[in-house]
N, C-alpha and C positions, 0 to 999 in steps of 0.2 A: 568577407566571409568566403571561405573556400567552397567551390561547388563540388569538390571531390570527397568531402567528409562532413558528417553531421548526423543528426537524428533523422530517422526515416519517417516521412509523413504517411498518412493513411493511404494515399494513392500507391505508394511503393509497397506497403504492407499487403494490399490487395494483389499487387502484381506478384509478390512472393508466393502467395497462395496459388495463383494461376500457374506459376512456374514449378510448383512442387517443393519449394524451399520451406514452406510451412504446410503441414498437413494436419488433418483432424479426422477422428473416427466418425464424427457426425457433422452435418452442415453447420456453417457459421450462424450465430445469432445475428439478427439484422443490425444490432447496435454494438457488436463485439469489437469492431475496429474503431479506435478512438483517433483524434487528430494526430497524436504522436505516440500511440501505444496500442497494444493488443491485450484485451482481457483474456485470461486463461481460465478454463473450466475444469471442475472436478470430474474425475472418472467415476466408475461405478463401484469402487471398493476402497476401503481405507484399512490401513494396518495400524493397530495400536502397538506402539513401541515402548520398550523399557527406557530408552534414552534416545536423544538426538544423535546424529552421526554424519560424517562426510565419507564418501567412498574412497577418496584418494585416487591418484593417477592410474593405478593398476586395476581398478575394479569397476564393474557395473553395479548399479543400485540393486537390480533385481536379484543378483546372486547373494545379497546379504539379507534378503527378506525371509528369514527362517528363525525358529527358536534358537537360542533364548532371546534374541533381540526383539522378535515379533511375538507379542503376547496373544493376539487373536486378530482375525480378519472380520471386517464389518461391511455389510452390503448397503450401499448408498442409493441403490436404484429406486427404492420406495421411501427413502428418507431415514436418517439415523441421527441420534444425538451424540455430539462430541463433547465430552465432559471437561470442566475446568481442571487445570493442573495436569492434564494428560497430553502426551505427545502422539500425534498421528502422522502417517505418511500416506499421501493419496497420489496415484498416477493422474496426470492431466490428460485431457482429450487431445491436446495439441502436441505435435512432435516437430522437430526441426531438422532441416538439411541445409544449413546456411552456406552461402558462398564464403569463400576464404577471406573476404574483406568485410564481412558483417559479423558483429558481436552483439550481445544483449545484456541488459540488466533488468532485474525484476524488483517489484516492490508491492506491498499490500495495496489494495484499492482503498479509497478514502473511507467507504462504509465499513470496511474490515477493521482499519485502525481505530475508528471511532467507537467500536464495541470491544476494544482491547483484545482482539484476536491476533496473536503473534504468528506470522507466516513467513516462510522462507522457501524459495524455489531452488531445487537441486537438479543437477544433471550428472550423467555418468562421468566417471574419471575426474571428478571435481574435488578440489581442496578448498573451495570457498562457496559460501551461500550467495544466491541471488546474482551470480555472475555466469554468463554464458559465453564461452570463448569463441573467437572468430572461427568460422568454418565448422561449428559443431553439428554433428549428425547423430540424432538419437532422441529418446523420449525425455520428457520433463516430469518432475515430481514436485509436490509441494508438501512441506512440513507445516502442520497446523497445530497450534497450542492455544486454546481459549484460556485467557487469564482471569477474567472476572465473570463473564456469563457463559453458561453452557449454550451451545448452538445446535439448532436442527438444520442439517444440510442435506442436499440431494445431488445426485449426478447432474452436472451442468451448471451448478452454482459457481459464481465467479468471486474468488477471494483475492486474487492477485492479478497483476498485469506485467507485461514485458515491454520494454522500450528497446528498439533495435537501432544500432548505430553503424554507419560506414566509416571505417577508419578508427583511430584512437582519439580519445578526447585529450587534447594537449593543454598545457597551461595557458597558452595564448587563447584557446577557444573558451576556457572556463574562467577567465579573469574577472568577468562581470558578476558581481555578487550583491546581494541586498541583505542587510542585517534584519533579523526578525526579532522583535521584542514583545513582551507580554503586556496585554491590556488588562488592568485591574482598576476599574472605576471606583471613585470614592463613595459612590452610592449606586444602588440598583444592582442588577444581575451581573455577577463577575465570572461565573462559570458553573460547571456541574461536577459533582462527585458521584461515581458509580456506587450503587447499593449492592452489597454482597448478598448472596443467597436469594437472588431473584429467580423469576421463572425463566424457562428456556427462551432464547431468542430464535425465532424462525426466520431464516434468511430469505425465504420466499414471501414473507408477509410484510410487504412494503407499507409503511405507515400504519401498521396494524397493532403496534405495541404501545401501551399507555406509558407515556414518559415518566409519570410520577411513580410507577411501579419499579423503575429501574434506576432513576437518577434523583439526586438531591440537588436542588438549586442552591447556589452559594451567592451570598452578598457580602460586601465589604464596605466599611465607611472610611477606611484610612488608606486605601490603595495598596493593601498588603494581604497576603494569603499564606497561611502556614500549610504546607503539604505534609500530610501524615504518612508515615512509612507504609509502603506497599499498598497505597490507595491509588485509584485511577481517576484522573481529572480531564475534563474537556475545557480548554481555555481558548482565547482568540488573540490574534496578533494586534498590536497597536497600529501597524502600518497597513495601508491598502496594498494589495498585491496585483500587479498587472504584468501579464506575459504577452509581449508583442507577437504578431502572427509569424514572424521569421525566427522565433526563439522558443525553446522549451526550458523548463527549470526543474530542479530537484532540491528538496529540503535536505540540509546537512547540518551536523553539529558545528558549533563555533570551535569547540575543542573536544577532545576525546572524553574528558570528564569535566563537566561544568557545574559540579556541585552534587548535593545529595538528592538528585532527581534524575530521571531519564525521560527524554522526549521520544515517544514512539512515533517514528516518522512514516506515515503513509504519504510519501513525499513527492510524487510526480505532479507537476503542474503543466497542463497542455497549452499550446498556443491559443491565445484568445481569452484565457482566464482573466477575469476582472476588466475586460474591455467592453466596448459597445455601450458605454454609459452606465455600466453596472459595477461600481466599486465593490471589491471583495476582500475579505480578510482571510488570512491563513488560520485554519483551525488546528490547534496544537493538542496532541494527546500526550499527557504528562503522567508519569508514575513516580511517586515518592519512593525513596530508597531506605537506607538503614536507620536514619534519624530524622526527626522533624526538620523541615527546611523552610525558611521564610523567603517568599517571592515578593518583589516589589513592582509596582507599576512602572513600565518602561524598561524593565530589566532585560538585557539581551539574552536570548535563549536558543537561537538557531540562525542559520543563514540560508538564503536561496542562491544556488549556483546555476547560472544561465549557460546554455549551450545553443549553438546555431542549429537550425533545421537544415536538412539537405535540400529541401524545397518547401514551399508554403503548402500546408494541408488544403485539401479540397473543402473540408468543413472545419471551422474553428470551434473551440470549446464554447458551448452555449448555443450553438446553432443546430436545430431550432431551440431546443431546451436542454439544460443540464441541471442536475439536482443542486449543485453547489455554486452555480453562477450567482453573483450578487449576494453571497452569504456574509453574515456577521458571525456572531457566536451561534453555532448551529450543531445540533446532534445529528447522528446518522439518519438517513432517510427511512430507516426502519421504525422510527418513533413518531407518533403524532403529538 
């Protein structure tokens, strides 16, 4: 493993803050820096958009935030509801002034993906989502689109995270992969299907939502499950997932189109996930597409792509505690 390239650990992320390469309008939360990523926090306002967009190489995002693209502005400082089926753009509290050899990639947090909230991070002059070019100087924005549940959010809530890398990920660095397949037991609990027209999910109310009000438990006797079009499911992997201390991983599709369903990847796995004697499954967020589709036990659905860390993190995932260490089939931490 090269010492000159790889995913930045928590120690270097903290140093980037000290050097001014990452700045924030408010002090960091104590648990905001993860072993191999940084949680990103919502700013104080949201813009309700007519449609999603990318600024392109010649434009800054802020210059586009006016009618007719922007329908209205929402104050998040005291909390506000973001409705299902709507597109919102929110400035993030964190900004970047990255060195020329540091680039980034963003992803929804696990708890975000598990409530079917679609998020993408955008930066100025960008022609792609969730990709921060090397040497980027400027603000960060997040597009938020709740798909199943309306959500109550506040300034400072964390829906996404960014992983920073020195150098480019080469084929040699990412050749280690693990196939992820679906677990559908022949008896007992197989997964959950989200209930539509449920109450609002308050992102600050950890463990305060009654699971039965939002989710239908699914059982199967034959190891098969039919996905209904446009319904959202929480399922689990058949394989145990283990991320060594010197590696990080990201969930990726096996192919661009693997059938009449989409796996919504909240896909960062930090060093130490599934270690320390606590075997852990990958939780898979699955949405049916245009026609009913039959899933079978053991069917390949995604893959884990491993990348080396630039250095070992000071704290591994699960130290001292993490919500999803040792998980099996598990809903978001928002539900009891």
